[in-house]
PABARO-516610 format. One record per residue (C-alpha): x, y, z; residue in three letters; residue number from 0. Coordinates in nm, 4 decimals, decimal comma. Layout:
N
+----------+----------+----------+---------+-----+
:       c1 :       c2 :       c3 : residuo : num :
+----------+----------+----------+---------+-----+
:        X :        Y :        Z :     ala : NUM :
...
+----------+----------+----------+---------+-----+
***
This chain:
291
+----------+----------+----------+---------+-----+
:       c1 :       c2 :       c3 : residuo : num :
+----------+----------+----------+---------+-----+
:   6,3571 :   3,1995 :   5,1965 :     unk :   0 :
:   6,0508 :   3,1450 :   4,9800 :     unk :   1 :
:   6,2481 :   3,0172 :   4,6807 :     unk :   2 :
:   5,9396 :   2,9764 :   4,4552 :     unk :   3 :
:   5,8479 :   3,3702 :   4,5135 :     unk :   4 :
:   6,2030 :   3,5294 :   4,5039 :     unk :   5 :
:   6,2915 :   3,3825 :   4,1662 :     unk :   6 :
:   5,9599 :   3,4277 :   4,0163 :     unk :   7 :
:   5,9389 :   3,7724 :   4,1071 :     unk :   8 :
:   6,2414 :   3,8576 :   3,9060 :     unk :   9 :
:   6,0380 :   3,7625 :   3,5917 :     unk :  10 :
:   6,3168 :   3,4838 :   3,4639 :     unk :  11 :
:   6,1854 :   3,2345 :   3,1992 :     unk :  12 :
:   6,3688 :   2,9171 :   3,2276 :     unk :  13 :
:   6,2959 :   2,5608 :   3,0921 :     unk :  14 :
:   6,4671 :   2,2737 :   2,9009 :     unk :  15 :
:   6,4790 :   2,1148 :   2,5763 :     unk :  16 :
:   6,2210 :   1,8410 :   2,6217 :     unk :  17 :
:   6,1649 :   1,5255 :   2,4297 :     unk :  18 :
:   5,8562 :   1,4584 :   2,1789 :     unk :  19 :
:   5,8611 :   1,0994 :   2,2355 :     unk :  20 :
:   5,4994 :   0,9549 :   2,1929 :     unk :  21 :
:   5,3704 :   1,2607 :   2,0267 :     unk :  22 :
:   5,4576 :   1,6219 :   2,0017 :     unk :  23 :
:   5,2014 :   1,7380 :   2,2351 :     unk :  24 :
:   5,3401 :   1,5247 :   2,5316 :     unk :  25 :
:   5,6384 :   1,7747 :   2,5153 :     unk :  26 :
:   5,3976 :   2,0362 :   2,6675 :     unk :  27 :
:   5,2891 :   1,8023 :   2,9521 :     unk :  28 :
:   5,6648 :   1,7240 :   3,0096 :     unk :  29 :
:   5,7585 :   2,0858 :   3,0446 :     unk :  30 :
:   5,4720 :   2,1943 :   3,2692 :     unk :  31 :
:   5,5129 :   1,8625 :   3,4900 :     unk :  32 :
:   5,9072 :   1,9967 :   3,5182 :     unk :  33 :
:   5,7579 :   2,3584 :   3,6203 :     unk :  34 :
:   5,9279 :   2,5223 :   3,2903 :     unk :  35 :
:   5,7887 :   2,8507 :   3,2116 :     unk :  36 :
:   5,9615 :   2,8218 :   2,8544 :     unk :  37 :
:   6,0712 :   2,5057 :   2,6569 :     unk :  38 :
:   6,2376 :   2,3746 :   2,3223 :     unk :  39 :
:   6,1967 :   2,1035 :   2,1013 :     unk :  40 :
:   6,2672 :   1,8941 :   1,7984 :     unk :  41 :
:   5,9488 :   1,8631 :   1,5763 :     unk :  42 :
:   6,0938 :   1,5230 :   1,4531 :     unk :  43 :
:   6,3586 :   1,3149 :   1,4729 :     unk :  44 :
:   6,7157 :   1,5223 :   1,4843 :     unk :  45 :
:   6,9170 :   1,2259 :   1,3448 :     unk :  46 :
:   6,6933 :   1,1558 :   1,0317 :     unk :  47 :
:   6,6803 :   1,3518 :   0,6928 :     unk :  48 :
:   6,3217 :   1,2276 :   0,6860 :     unk :  49 :
:   6,0792 :   1,4343 :   0,8827 :     unk :  50 :
:   5,7922 :   1,2453 :   1,1033 :     unk :  51 :
:   5,4417 :   1,3006 :   0,9514 :     unk :  52 :
:   5,2756 :   1,5928 :   1,1400 :     unk :  53 :
:   4,9041 :   1,5218 :   1,1782 :     unk :  54 :
:   4,6212 :   1,7867 :   1,2127 :     unk :  55 :
:   4,5364 :   1,6486 :   1,5442 :     unk :  56 :
:   4,8973 :   1,6500 :   1,6602 :     unk :  57 :
:   4,9296 :   2,0018 :   1,5662 :     unk :  58 :
:   4,5892 :   2,0768 :   1,7470 :     unk :  59 :
:   4,6604 :   1,9228 :   2,0640 :     unk :  60 :
:   5,0144 :   2,0843 :   2,0869 :     unk :  61 :
:   4,8701 :   2,4404 :   2,0411 :     unk :  62 :
:   4,5704 :   2,3599 :   2,2930 :     unk :  63 :
:   4,8169 :   2,2252 :   2,5632 :     unk :  64 :
:   5,0582 :   2,5157 :   2,5074 :     unk :  65 :
:   4,7841 :   2,7723 :   2,5492 :     unk :  66 :
:   4,6355 :   2,5958 :   2,8524 :     unk :  67 :
:   4,9718 :   2,5848 :   3,0056 :     unk :  68 :
:   5,0112 :   2,9499 :   2,9478 :     unk :  69 :
:   5,3614 :   2,8743 :   2,7396 :     unk :  70 :
:   5,4360 :   3,2263 :   2,5569 :     unk :  71 :
:   5,7379 :   3,1431 :   2,4162 :     unk :  72 :
:   5,8104 :   2,7992 :   2,2540 :     unk :  73 :
:   6,1607 :   2,7480 :   2,0520 :     unk :  74 :
:   6,2057 :   2,4514 :   1,8049 :     unk :  75 :
:   6,5544 :   2,3574 :   1,7187 :     unk :  76 :
:   6,6843 :   2,2231 :   1,4027 :     unk :  77 :
:   6,7956 :   1,8866 :   1,3431 :     unk :  78 :
:   7,1579 :   1,7335 :   1,3560 :     unk :  79 :
:   7,2487 :   1,6473 :   1,0455 :     unk :  80 :
:   7,1793 :   1,9695 :   0,8130 :     unk :  81 :
:   7,4923 :   2,1593 :   0,7274 :     unk :  82 :
:   7,3961 :   2,5084 :   0,5653 :     unk :  83 :
:   7,7690 :   2,5849 :   0,4789 :     unk :  84 :
:   7,8240 :   2,2634 :   0,3286 :     unk :  85 :
:   8,0145 :   2,2713 :  -0,0155 :     unk :  86 :
:   7,8931 :   1,8897 :  -0,1170 :     unk :  87 :
:   7,5938 :   1,9615 :  -0,3134 :     unk :  88 :
:   7,3783 :   1,6725 :  -0,1920 :     unk :  89 :
:   7,4306 :   1,7643 :   0,1473 :     unk :  90 :
:   7,3563 :   2,1551 :   0,1077 :     unk :  91 :
:   7,0559 :   2,0648 :  -0,0828 :     unk :  92 :
:   6,9015 :   1,8544 :   0,2024 :     unk :  93 :
:   6,9990 :   2,0943 :   0,4466 :     unk :  94 :
:   6,8221 :   2,3841 :   0,2679 :     unk :  95 :
:   6,5341 :   2,1517 :   0,2189 :     unk :  96 :
:   6,5431 :   2,0270 :   0,5770 :     unk :  97 :
:   6,5264 :   2,4166 :   0,7040 :     unk :  98 :
:   6,2493 :   2,5121 :   0,4871 :     unk :  99 :
:   6,0551 :   2,1839 :   0,6192 :     unk : 100 :
:   6,1494 :   2,3012 :   0,9567 :     unk : 101 :
:   6,0227 :   2,6519 :   0,8969 :     unk : 102 :
:   5,7107 :   2,5243 :   0,7666 :     unk : 103 :
:   5,6566 :   2,3022 :   1,0708 :     unk : 104 :
:   5,7030 :   2,5899 :   1,3193 :     unk : 105 :
:   5,4192 :   2,7799 :   1,1306 :     unk : 106 :
:   5,1655 :   2,5152 :   1,1348 :     unk : 107 :
:   5,2501 :   2,4821 :   1,5165 :     unk : 108 :
:   5,2652 :   2,8346 :   1,5848 :     unk : 109 :
:   5,6283 :   2,8163 :   1,7061 :     unk : 110 :
:   5,7911 :   3,1545 :   1,6549 :     unk : 111 :
:   6,1635 :   3,0655 :   1,6827 :     unk : 112 :
:   6,3660 :   2,8315 :   1,5036 :     unk : 113 :
:   6,7125 :   2,7457 :   1,6469 :     unk : 114 :
:   6,9992 :   2,6501 :   1,3947 :     unk : 115 :
:   7,3563 :   2,5868 :   1,3737 :     unk : 116 :
:   7,5380 :   2,7165 :   1,0743 :     unk : 117 :
:   7,7503 :   2,4446 :   1,0018 :     unk : 118 :
:   8,0814 :   2,3515 :   0,8330 :     unk : 119 :
:   8,2790 :   2,5076 :   0,5426 :     unk : 120 :
:   8,4638 :   2,1919 :   0,5477 :     unk : 121 :
:   8,8006 :   2,3474 :   0,4280 :     unk : 122 :
:   8,6442 :   2,5311 :   0,1571 :     unk : 123 :
:   8,6929 :   2,8787 :   0,3013 :     unk : 124 :
:   8,4918 :   3,0610 :   0,5354 :     unk : 125 :
:   8,3500 :   3,3441 :   0,2756 :     unk : 126 :
:   8,2079 :   3,0636 :   0,0569 :     unk : 127 :
:   8,0503 :   2,9031 :   0,3502 :     unk : 128 :
:   7,8742 :   3,2257 :   0,4685 :     unk : 129 :
:   7,7408 :   3,2830 :   0,1151 :     unk : 130 :
:   7,5803 :   2,9426 :   0,1363 :     unk : 131 :
:   7,4502 :   3,0110 :   0,4939 :     unk : 132 :
:   7,3100 :   3,3448 :   0,3629 :     unk : 133 :
:   7,1483 :   3,1944 :   0,0602 :     unk : 134 :
:   6,9562 :   2,9413 :   0,2568 :     unk : 135 :
:   6,8512 :   3,1907 :   0,5228 :     unk : 136 :
:   6,7213 :   3,4012 :   0,2473 :     unk : 137 :
:   6,4881 :   3,0978 :   0,1172 :     unk : 138 :
:   6,3632 :   3,0486 :   0,4458 :     unk : 139 :
:   6,2664 :   3,4118 :   0,5215 :     unk : 140 :
:   6,0985 :   3,4446 :   0,1911 :     unk : 141 :
:   5,9003 :   3,1431 :   0,3058 :     unk : 142 :
:   5,8152 :   3,2711 :   0,6525 :     unk : 143 :
:   5,7515 :   3,6119 :   0,5979 :     unk : 144 :
:   5,8570 :   3,6756 :   0,9413 :     unk : 145 :
:   5,6338 :   3,4277 :   1,1035 :     unk : 146 :
:   5,9278 :   3,2274 :   1,2331 :     unk : 147 :
:   6,2400 :   3,3948 :   1,3271 :     unk : 148 :
:   6,5405 :   3,1973 :   1,2777 :     unk : 149 :
:   6,7996 :   3,2243 :   1,5603 :     unk : 150 :
:   7,1576 :   3,1634 :   1,4708 :     unk : 151 :
:   7,3327 :   2,9754 :   1,7436 :     unk : 152 :
:   7,6997 :   3,0265 :   1,7945 :     unk : 153 :
:   7,9283 :   2,7045 :   1,8265 :     unk : 154 :
:   8,2607 :   2,5767 :   2,0336 :     unk : 155 :
:   8,4818 :   2,6842 :   1,7543 :     unk : 156 :
:   8,5820 :   2,3377 :   1,5773 :     unk : 157 :
:   8,8155 :   2,3260 :   1,2867 :     unk : 158 :
:   8,6110 :   2,4853 :   0,9477 :     unk : 159 :
:   8,2890 :   2,5594 :   1,1410 :     unk : 160 :
:   8,1112 :   2,9176 :   1,1483 :     unk : 161 :
:   7,9577 :   3,0692 :   1,4251 :     unk : 162 :
:   8,2296 :   3,0254 :   1,7183 :     unk : 163 :
:   8,2949 :   3,4277 :   1,6780 :     unk : 164 :
:   8,0546 :   3,6997 :   1,7347 :     unk : 165 :
:   8,1886 :   3,8522 :   1,3930 :     unk : 166 :
:   8,0544 :   3,5304 :   1,2063 :     unk : 167 :
:   7,7118 :   3,5754 :   1,3270 :     unk : 168 :
:   7,7271 :   3,9241 :   1,2266 :     unk : 169 :
:   7,8566 :   3,8864 :   0,8847 :     unk : 170 :
:   7,5792 :   3,6532 :   0,8364 :     unk : 171 :
:   7,3082 :   3,8924 :   0,9889 :     unk : 172 :
:   7,4256 :   4,1697 :   0,7757 :     unk : 173 :
:   7,4162 :   3,9785 :   0,4638 :     unk : 174 :
:   7,0521 :   3,8415 :   0,4986 :     unk : 175 :
:   6,7740 :   4,0071 :   0,3016 :     unk : 176 :
:   6,5014 :   4,1018 :   0,5612 :     unk : 177 :
:   6,7352 :   4,0574 :   0,8385 :     unk : 178 :
:   6,4844 :   4,1670 :   1,1005 :     unk : 179 :
:   6,3867 :   3,7992 :   1,0677 :     unk : 180 :
:   6,6938 :   3,6860 :   1,2052 :     unk : 181 :
:   6,7929 :   3,6428 :   1,5561 :     unk : 182 :
:   7,0882 :   3,5173 :   1,7702 :     unk : 183 :
:   7,0983 :   3,2607 :   2,0272 :     unk : 184 :
:   7,4204 :   3,2402 :   2,2860 :     unk : 185 :
:   7,4847 :   2,8857 :   2,3958 :     unk : 186 :
:   7,6981 :   2,9438 :   2,7339 :     unk : 187 :
:   7,8824 :   2,6279 :   2,6982 :     unk : 188 :
:   7,9737 :   2,7127 :   2,3481 :     unk : 189 :
:   8,0790 :   3,0647 :   2,3879 :     unk : 190 :
:   8,2800 :   2,9411 :   2,6782 :     unk : 191 :
:   8,4643 :   2,6907 :   2,4689 :     unk : 192 :
:   8,5256 :   2,9435 :   2,2007 :     unk : 193 :
:   8,6906 :   3,1784 :   2,4239 :     unk : 194 :
:   8,4331 :   3,4195 :   2,5538 :     unk : 195 :
:   8,4887 :   3,4345 :   2,9272 :     unk : 196 :
:   8,1516 :   3,4725 :   3,0754 :     unk : 197 :
:   8,2694 :   3,3380 :   3,4156 :     unk : 198 :
:   8,4306 :   3,6325 :   3,5909 :     unk : 199 :
:   8,2379 :   3,9891 :   3,6268 :     unk : 200 :
:   8,4962 :   4,1557 :   3,4068 :     unk : 201 :
:   8,4676 :   3,8874 :   3,1463 :     unk : 202 :
:   8,0928 :   3,8876 :   3,1362 :     unk : 203 :
:   8,1281 :   4,2293 :   3,0881 :     unk : 204 :
:   8,3510 :   4,2313 :   2,8192 :     unk : 205 :
:   8,1486 :   3,9445 :   2,6629 :     unk : 206 :
:   7,8273 :   4,1592 :   2,6494 :     unk : 207 :
:   8,0193 :   4,4582 :   2,5409 :     unk : 208 :
:   8,1893 :   4,2708 :   2,2371 :     unk : 209 :
:   7,8199 :   4,1118 :   2,1513 :     unk : 210 :
:   7,6718 :   4,4255 :   2,1608 :     unk : 211 :
:   7,8973 :   4,5919 :   1,9322 :     unk : 212 :
:   7,9089 :   4,3142 :   1,6860 :     unk : 213 :
:   7,5624 :   4,1653 :   1,6506 :     unk : 214 :
:   7,3541 :   4,4077 :   1,8864 :     unk : 215 :
:   7,1761 :   4,3063 :   2,2287 :     unk : 216 :
:   6,8646 :   4,3512 :   2,0501 :     unk : 217 :
:   6,9252 :   4,0564 :   1,8283 :     unk : 218 :
:   6,9510 :   3,8137 :   2,1392 :     unk : 219 :
:   6,6147 :   3,5891 :   2,1613 :     unk : 220 :
:   6,7524 :   3,2954 :   2,3693 :     unk : 221 :
:   6,9915 :   3,2048 :   2,5911 :     unk : 222 :
:   7,1174 :   2,8087 :   2,6182 :     unk : 223 :
:   7,2206 :   2,7909 :   2,9871 :     unk : 224 :
:   7,4632 :   2,5100 :   2,9749 :     unk : 225 :
:   7,7696 :   2,4112 :   3,2075 :     unk : 226 :
:   8,0883 :   2,3064 :   3,0062 :     unk : 227 :
:   8,3195 :   2,0038 :   3,0475 :     unk : 228 :
:   8,6070 :   2,1777 :   2,8575 :     unk : 229 :
:   8,7822 :   2,5181 :   2,9731 :     unk : 230 :
:   8,7624 :   2,8244 :   2,8481 :     unk : 231 :
:   8,9002 :   2,8539 :   2,4545 :     unk : 232 :
:   8,9112 :   2,4749 :   2,4799 :     unk : 233 :
:   8,6649 :   2,4344 :   2,1611 :     unk : 234 :
:   8,5215 :   2,1304 :   2,3439 :     unk : 235 :
:   8,1431 :   2,1123 :   2,2701 :     unk : 236 :
:   8,0383 :   1,9177 :   2,5575 :     unk : 237 :
:   7,7689 :   2,0106 :   2,7920 :     unk : 238 :
:   7,7601 :   1,9670 :   3,1778 :     unk : 239 :
:   7,5124 :   1,9961 :   3,4475 :     unk : 240 :
:   7,4624 :   2,3671 :   3,5811 :     unk : 241 :
:   7,7684 :   2,4230 :   3,8155 :     unk : 242 :
:   7,9625 :   2,1086 :   3,7683 :     unk : 243 :
:   8,1399 :   2,1942 :   3,5083 :     unk : 244 :
:   8,4139 :   2,4718 :   3,4484 :     unk : 245 :
:   8,1892 :   2,7716 :   3,4317 :     unk : 246 :
:   8,0976 :   2,6863 :   3,7555 :     unk : 247 :
:   7,7953 :   2,8267 :   4,0257 :     unk : 248 :
:   7,9964 :   3,1252 :   4,0759 :     unk : 249 :
:   8,0408 :   3,1704 :   3,6945 :     unk : 250 :
:   7,6580 :   3,1451 :   3,6555 :     unk : 251 :
:   7,5735 :   3,3655 :   3,9150 :     unk : 252 :
:   7,7884 :   3,6518 :   3,7528 :     unk : 253 :
:   7,6431 :   3,5565 :   3,3973 :     unk : 254 :
:   7,2901 :   3,5950 :   3,5535 :     unk : 255 :
:   7,3380 :   3,9057 :   3,6664 :     unk : 256 :
:   7,3902 :   4,0459 :   3,3153 :     unk : 257 :
:   7,1361 :   4,2036 :   3,0709 :     unk : 258 :
:   7,1535 :   3,8695 :   2,8897 :     unk : 259 :
:   6,9680 :   3,6674 :   3,1350 :     unk : 260 :
:   6,6512 :   3,8578 :   3,0329 :     unk : 261 :
:   6,6172 :   3,6396 :   2,7470 :     unk : 262 :
:   6,4407 :   3,2927 :   2,7824 :     unk : 263 :
:   6,6734 :   3,0382 :   2,9599 :     unk : 264 :
:   6,6869 :   2,6782 :   2,7837 :     unk : 265 :
:   6,9035 :   2,3976 :   2,9366 :     unk : 266 :
:   7,0435 :   2,1202 :   2,7215 :     unk : 267 :
:   7,1934 :   1,9462 :   3,0074 :     unk : 268 :
:   7,2853 :   1,5762 :   3,0003 :     unk : 269 :
:   7,0758 :   1,2981 :   3,0859 :     unk : 270 :
:   7,2673 :   1,0928 :   3,3191 :     unk : 271 :
:   7,2090 :   0,9386 :   3,6766 :     unk : 272 :
:   7,4205 :   1,2220 :   3,8548 :     unk : 273 :
:   7,1447 :   1,4889 :   3,8329 :     unk : 274 :
:   6,8090 :   1,4994 :   3,7135 :     unk : 275 :
:   6,6331 :   1,8204 :   3,5150 :     unk : 276 :
:   6,4623 :   1,8946 :   3,8052 :     unk : 277 :
:   6,7634 :   1,9169 :   4,0076 :     unk : 278 :
:   6,9229 :   2,1339 :   3,7290 :     unk : 279 :
:   6,6168 :   2,3599 :   3,7479 :     unk : 280 :
:   6,6438 :   2,3813 :   4,1256 :     unk : 281 :
:   7,0102 :   2,4716 :   4,0846 :     unk : 282 :
:   6,9391 :   2,7645 :   3,8627 :     unk : 283 :
:   6,6309 :   2,8942 :   4,0672 :     unk : 284 :
:   6,8656 :   2,8924 :   4,3838 :     unk : 285 :
:   7,1050 :   3,0950 :   4,2007 :     unk : 286 :
:   6,8750 :   3,3353 :   4,0702 :     unk : 287 :
:   6,7178 :   3,3737 :   4,4275 :     unk : 288 :
:   7,0463 :   3,5033 :   4,5739 :     unk : 289 :
:   7,0908 :   3,7400 :   4,2982 :     unk : 290 :
+----------+----------+----------+---------+-----+
***
């Protein structure tokens, strides 16, 4: 079997979240060396409120390499610290500032998609948390004018978090002005942990139907393809290598048969000695070749 031709002929876009260590443009090199056809980055240190300086030279080199390597779609991910639903004024203001900064950086880098987690209302209530998120997204949309589409990522469902249910995403999209600037990123680990069965044929069909009815399939722009350490409905947010977790190889085979696999597939699998990124990529390609 010619694995390369078999999976490429199916027109899947597959890649990883890759490191920007050293310089942003080096992320393009890393993605290309792995054999990715799409990739995701942080534009700055994800564990800091202070963004790293983005120079004109770095921006130019990033865009040149991206075009040279024919990466038509690139995704950026918001840092870890922001909480767009926070009732704490200082945290919320910093979170909105970071969101606007990331939108600006994406525009400079010609990155058309920014993935964000929605955060936690910290016990103050779902509706108040959603209102804060909507207010933040409205500011971001006014800045980007549609040049950067913000993708809302689902969560595993820890207490007080927003985004574990499709209804949460739907409420936010419906409340935002210019909601054509907003899309959805479905994370398989988070969805599974939140209680959406994406392992069985029946479960995948039901999950896709719910997603379409509540959010709309046209709003899905990205899949985070991750296995899960926790079981179905466990609310445990721990990613696992493809096929080594509770979703498993058969589960991913069923999931990748669905229409959701028509969107770019980005892996955020662990970095450890058990399996390399290349091995995860080959695992997914093998699954696809057998569909």
